[in-house]
C-alpha positions in Angstrom: -68.7 30.9 21.2 -65.1 31.7 21.8 -63.9 32.5 25.4 -62.9 35.8 26.0 -60.4 37.3 29.0 -60.4 40.7 30.7 -57.2 42.8 30.3 -56.9 46.1 32.4 -54.8 48.7 31.2 -54.1 52.4 32.9 -54.5 55.3 30.5 -54.4 58.8 31.0 -57.3 61.1 31.4 -56.6 62.5 27.9 -56.5 59.2 26.0 -59.5 58.1 27.9 -61.4 61.2 26.7 -60.3 60.1 23.3 -61.4 56.6 23.5 -64.6 57.6 25.0 -65.0 60.1 21.8 -64.3 57.6 19.4 -66.6 54.8 21.0 -69.4 57.3 21.5 -69.1 58.5 17.7 -69.3 54.6 16.4 -72.0 53.5 19.1 -69.8 51.3 20.8 -68.4 50.9 24.2 -64.9 51.6 25.5 -64.2 47.6 26.0 -65.3 47.2 22.1 -62.8 50.0 21.1 -60.0 48.4 23.5 -60.5 45.0 22.0 -60.5 46.3 18.5 -57.3 48.2 19.1 -55.6 45.4 20.7 -56.3 43.2 18.0 -55.2 45.7 15.3 -51.8 46.1 17.4 -51.5 42.3 17.6 -51.8 41.7 13.9 -49.6 44.4 13.3 -46.8 43.4 15.4 -47.5 39.6 14.1 -47.0 40.8 10.5 -43.6 42.8 11.8 -42.2 39.9 13.4 -42.8 37.6 10.4 -41.2 40.3 8.1 -37.9 40.4 10.9 -37.9 36.3 10.8 -37.8 36.3 6.9 -34.7 38.8 6.9 -33.2 36.5 9.7 -33.9 33.4 7.6 -32.5 34.9 4.5 -29.2 36.2 6.3 -29.0 32.5 7.6 -29.1 31.4 4.2 -26.4 33.8 3.2 -28.7 35.8 1.2 -27.0 39.0 1.7 -26.2 42.2 -0.2 -22.7 43.8 0.5 -23.0 47.1 2.4 -20.9 48.9 -0.4 -23.6 47.7 -2.6 -26.3 49.0 -0.8 -24.8 52.6 -0.3 -24.0 52.7 -4.2 -27.9 52.2 -4.6 -28.7 54.7 -2.1 -26.4 57.2 -3.8 -27.9 56.5 -7.0 -31.0 57.3 -6.0 -30.3 60.0 -4.1 -28.4 61.6 -7.3 -31.5 60.8 -9.5 -33.9 62.7 -6.8 -31.5 65.7 -6.8 -31.8 66.1 -10.5 -35.6 66.4 -10.9 
C-alpha cells in the first residue's frame, strides 16, 4: 500500500458546491474528487514542462527556425484560410 499525504486547500463556496455536486453524482467523496483533480493537474503540468524542455533542448542544439520564415508560413496559412 502506498503512503498518502493530506493536503489542505481553501476554496470559495461556489467551487465547494461544484465539487460536492460532482462527487455526489459519482458516489465519491470530496477527498476522492480532490485527489483525482490534483493527479490530473500534476500529470498535465508534467507533460507541459517536458514539452517546454524539449523546445529548450532543441534551441540549445541550434535547431531554430528563423523569425521571418515563421511569419512567411503564418501569412501563407492565413491567405489559404481567407480564400475559403
